[in-house]
N, C-alpha and C positions, 0 to 999 in steps of 0.2 A: 426270801433268800433261796438260792438254788442249792440243791443237795448234790454231793459229789457224783452220784449215779446219773443225775440229769444234766450235768455240765456239758456244754457243747464246745467250749474253748478252754484252753489252759487258764486264761484270765478268769473266766467264770468259775472254774474249779478252785483256783486259789482264793478268789473272793468269797467262796462259800466256806472256806476254812479260816475265818477271821472272828475276832472278838473285839470289844471296845478296848482301846489302849489305855494306858495309865500315864504315859509320858507326853502329855499334850496340854495346851491351854486353849480354851474357847475364846474366840475373839468376836468382833462385830460381824454382823451379816452371816453368821454360821461358819465363818472361817476358823481354822484351827492352826496353832503353831505346834509342830511336832518336835519333840526333844529326844527322839529315839537314837539319833546319831548327830554328828557334828554339823550337818548341813542346816539343821534347825528350819526346816521347810515351813513356809506359810502356804497352807493348802486350803483353797477355796472349796465351797460346796460342790460336790460332784467331781472333784479333781484328785490327782495323785501326787505324792511326793516324788522327789528325784529317784528314789529306790524303785518306784512303780508298784510296790506291794502294800504300802500304807496309803489309805485314801480317806477322804472326808465324805461321810454319808449322813446328811442331816445335822451337821455340826458335831458329829461324833467321829473321832479318829478310829478307823478300823485297822487292826494289825493282824499279821499272820498268827495262827494258833493251831496246834494239833498235828503238826507234821515236822519232820526233820529234813532240811535241805541238803545237809552234808554230815557225814559221820566218819571220823578218822581216829585211829589209835597210833600215836607217835611216841618216840622217846621224849621224856620230860625235858631233856636238854634243848629241844627245838622250840620250847614254849617260853613265854615271857617270865614264867616263874620257875626257870630252870634250876634254881637253887633248892627247890622243894623235892625231897626224895630223889636225888640223882640216881640214875641207873634204872628207874622205874618207867612204866609206860603211862601215858596220859590220854584219856578219851576226850576228844574235841567234837562238838556238834554245833550246828548253826542252822538258821532259817534263811530263806531267800530274802534278799533286800540289799541294802547298802553295805558295802564292804569297806567303809570309810577308814 
């Protein structure tokens, strides 16, 4: 695995910041079915899902870990749980990947 200081491309850097996922099923021939989003990608060995950040490495789904792709503080009323503590602020964060 490439460490962040050795990465030559953005893809290599992001690939170095991954761990084994939990939301997947191992299928025949080291293929995996990813359940991290609604696309439910079938990812063959050495390939990536539609999000381009989850990939199959030796029959193991590798997923982003250890960084934040976006961070925003907004009024709670802008969120799907707007009825919780109206008038307060809500911290939202996310990783790179599918925005399904």
